[in-house]
Each structure stands twice: as C-alpha cells, then as structure tokens.
N, C-alpha and C positions, 0 to 999 in steps of 0.2 A: 659652594656661591653660586658656582655659573646654574644649579637645578632648582639651586631658590631662587635668583632672580629668572628662570623661567618661568616659578611655578606664580609667580608673581603677576604674570607680562599674561598667564593665560588667565590666573583669576578676573582681570582686569576685561580680557578682553568674554569672559564669561560675561559678568557684571554690564559690559559695550550691549553685548548682544541680545539679554535681555529685555535692556530699558528698548530697543530698536522693537521689539517685540511681546511688551508689556501690554498695549494698547490694546493685542489682537488677543493676547492671551487673557483678559480681563474680560472682555465683553466675548467671551465663550463662557466664562463664569457666571454673567449676569445675569441673574432671571428674566425673562422680557414682561414686561408690566402691558398686558393689551388697554390697556382704562387708563394708559401719562401719557401724555401730552409736553412736550418742552416748547414753551413758544419763546417764540425769539430768542429761539437759540446762538446765536451768535452774537450775542452778550455775555454768554460763559464766559468763562479762565480757556478748555478747549475746546472752541465748538465741533460739535458732532461725539469728540470720545468723550463727554462727561457724559453726555443726552445716554450713551450707548455704555459706559461702564455704569447705569446704576437702572439698565434694566428698559429702555424711554424704546417704544414702536413707533410713537406718531413723533416726528420734530419739524418745527417751522428753522424758514428763514425769509428774511424778508428780501426783494431782489431792483438793481437799478439797471435801464439801459444805458452806460457809458459810455462813450470811445468807442462805439460797437461793440463795449464786453461787459458783460450779467457782474456786477457787484454787489456784495454783499454787505447790507447795513441799510442803519433804520431812518435815517434824514439826509447824510449827504454822503454823496457815496463816494467824493473828490482827492480824497486821500488815505480809500481804499483800492488802492488800482490793484494792492495787491493780494484783497479779499473777493477772492472769483467763488461763483458756483457750485465751478468745477473743482479748483484746488483745494477749497473748504470740505465740500460734500461729494458731487459723484465720483472729485477717482478714487479721496478714501475707502466711499461703501464699496465699489468696487472691490478695490481691493482686499478687505476686507472678508467679500462675500467669496471672491477667488481663493482665499485662505481656508474656508470656511464651508468649503463644502457644498457652494450655493447658494446660502445663505445667511442672514447675517448674523441671529444667533440658534446655534446648533440647538436641532429638534424643533423648532418654531418653524412651523411651515408655512400661517400668515406674511401678509409683505408686510413691512415695514411703513412705513406714508413718508413721504418729506416732502411737508406741504412749501407751496414755493408761494409767496406772496408779491403779488405785482406792482410796483409801487409806479413803473412810467407806465407810459402808455400803452394798453393790451396789448394790441394789433402789432404795433415793432416790434415788441417785449419776446409774447411769443414767436415771432419769426426767427428772433434774432435764435428762442431757446425750441425750437424743434431741431434746428440744426444740430445744438450742442445734445441733446439728449438721446440723437439717434448715433452717437455715439456710440452710448451706455445700454443701446437698446439691449444687449443683452440680459442685463440686470433690473429691466425695467416693465411694471407689468404693461398690457396697451389692450388698444379694440384696433380689432383687423375684421371687418365688414361683416357684423356681426356678432363679432364673437368675442367676450375677455379675456384677456391670457394674463392670468396671475403667473410674477414674479417677484424677485428678493425685494425691489422695492414701485412701489405703489405714488408715483404724481402727481399732488392734487393740487389744483392751483385756486387763489384766492387774492385779496385785493384787488386790484384792474383785472376783471377778466372775460378773455379771449368769444364769451359767449356765442356770438356768432360762427367763430374760424373753428372753433373745436366740435359744434353740432354739423359743421357741412363735411367734416372727412372721416372719413370709412377706416382711416389706417393713423393711430395718433399713437402718442405716449407720457399720454395729461389725458384726465380727471377735475372734476372741477367738482368747487367745496360749495354747493349751496347756502344762503339764506332761511336762514331753518325759518321765519315768517311765512315765506313764500310757497312753501315747503307743500300742499293745501292746494296750491293754482296752480302749482305746477308736475304736473305725472312723467316728466320725461325719466325711460329706464336707464339704471344705473352706467347704461353706456358710455352718460354723460358726468352726472353725478353721481359722488363717491358718500361726501358727506356735509351735513346740514350744518350750518353753525351760526348764534348769534351771541350780540352783548348781553352778557349778564342784566344788565340794569334794565333792559330792554320790554324783557322776562321777571324779571326779577327782584321788589327789590330788601329785599330778605339780607341782614349782613350775618345772620347767624343766633342771634339773639334773640332767644325765647324758642318758640317752636315754628317752623315752617305756616304761615296762616296759609290755610287751606282754600283758595282760594289763588295762590298764588300758587300751590300744589299741582292743582286742578289743572293753572292755565298750560304750567311746563312738561305735567302729564301729557295732558291733551296732541303738544306742538310733538314730543314727543314718539309718541306711540304711529302719528303722519309721517311718519322721515322712517320710522321702524318700517312701516304700512310701505313701503318705494326703497329701500334697502338699503338706510343711509344710516353712519354712525351719525350721534348729535353730538357737537360741543359746544360750552357755552364759554364765552375769552370774555376778559375781565372781569372772573369772578374772582370773592373772596378768598387770599388764601388762608384759609385753615379747615380742619379734620371738622368739623360740624356742617359749615356749607358741601366739602365734598360727600359726606356720608350720605344727604339727603339725594346732595345730584346723582350718585350714583340711583337710592331707593327708586329716583324717577324714572331710574333706565336712560338715564345718561351716559355717553357712553366711553368720552373720551371726558378729562379732569386736567384746562389748562392750569400750568403752572408754569413760575419760574422757578420756583426753591424746590429743585431736581427733589433731593436726599430727604428732603421732610414727604414729599408725597411719595415717595418710593417706601419708606419705613411703614409712611398712613396705610398706603393698601397693601404687603407685605403682612401690616399687625391685623389688615382683614381674617387671613387664613384663605385667600382666594388664592393661591399656589401649591399646588405639590408635593410638600417637601420628600416624600417618599420616592414618586415616579422620578422625580431630578436631578439629574446626572449634573447639575449646575450650582457650584457657589455661590452665598452668600455672599457679598463684600461688603465691608462693614466702612462704610466712607466716612468722614466726614462733611459739613457743612460752612 
C-alpha cells in the first residue's frame, strides 16, 4: 500500500516537472521559420510562448510608458500593470537562452527579432527602455563604436521612433524599423536600420483574387531591391491573411510575412519545402489553430 502511494506521488511530481519544462521542450523541438513574423504577439493566449512553439523568429509587442513602467498593450495600458515588457518577453527569453546553450532555437544561429512598437513619446519611452535593455545586454545584439555585434535577440524599434537618439549613440542595444518607401532616400548603414516596413495597402491593392497586377509587382520588387541593397529585411504589415498573397510576397523577395494566424502561416511555410527535414534534429509539432 505504501509503495503504491509513493508511486502515485512520484508520478504526480513527474507530471508537474514536465508541465514546468514544456515551454522549453517544445521550443527546442520547433523548426525556426526565418520568414515568420508574429504581429501583435501579446494578443495571443500565451504571449511569446505561442510564437516560439510555432517557430517564429520575429515577434512584435507594443509598449506604453505608464507610471514609469513599460507596459505591453495595444490601446489602453492602465489595466495591464502586470503585463510589462520585461515579464512577458525579456525575462522569459533570457531564461530560454540560458537553458538552450545561448540560443533561442537550438542550432539556429541568427538572432530572433523582437520588434518593440513604441506607442508613447519616442524619446522618454526609449530612455526608460535603454535602462531595461542594459539588464539583458548579454543576450541582445548591439552596436558598439562602429561594430554590430550579433547575439541571440535583436531589438528593433517601430512606432514612435527615437531617430536622433539612436543615431547619436555609439553604444546601444536597439535598432530601428525604417519606412520601406523612404529606403531610397536614406542610405544610413545597417548600424541604425535592420528592417524596412510599410503598410500593405500603401504599395499593393491586390487582395489575392486573380493574378498580382504587373504594375504592382514591379512597384513592390523595386522597393524590395532597394531595401536589400542596404542590407535590410522587408515586411508589409496588415497584408491579406491568405496563402495566395503570402506566396506572391515571398516571390517578390519580401523577407517577413506578417500574420496573426500563427499556425496557418507555419503550415504554409513548411509546405513550401524550405526546411531541410533530413538535417534538422528538430521535431515538427502538430498544433491546432
């Protein structure tokens, strides 16, 4: 009887430990998807973890500076005081990386991009953010007196962007998301800009019915070529959420597909055969939307 009770206790303990470790285990088994961008990630049931479990290598969070805290929210931060950027993103990422040999995804050598969309004043919000980022400097890519140092996570700022502050800094842990339509006008080196983004409808009107019109294709390809010339990845946000559009964007050289439908995009990207299953030691997880 005693041994039976002990066995049950051990089983319960084992299950509890597995539940605690499951986010790390699933992340190490997820296939990293270089083209996948999790838009407004904090809207998902499990911010950050849903994206990582589906292999996303680009993740976005909006922040507000409220009562001297950096709160993750889309519109009103006042009822989300516990949803801080550090608690939802930076601390969990640091824990993942510490337990995974310095990488977010095992065997994936490129930085995972955490895009931080600043909703409050650019300069005062960035001043607060800088202090927080220094706490996690060991995992964050940086710019140091002319050299870009790649680490596990790269911070890219969008929304209200502190252009002047970033450009003046010789030592920092953040970069900027440039307006794709201004790429040809600004040849600033990659030590400031990492991405070039634009709202889909500013360049394309096509919704996926019929073929992509030639004039729109040419327009997009021109912008993409300019961004790539200066070493920037391209993203169109608020694009139609369907595989027909996704396929054409990739054919035109768009690097990052912006989506709220994490599983749908993951399945689409995997179905294109861009992942080398034979050389990967990572399992595909069958998640449902």
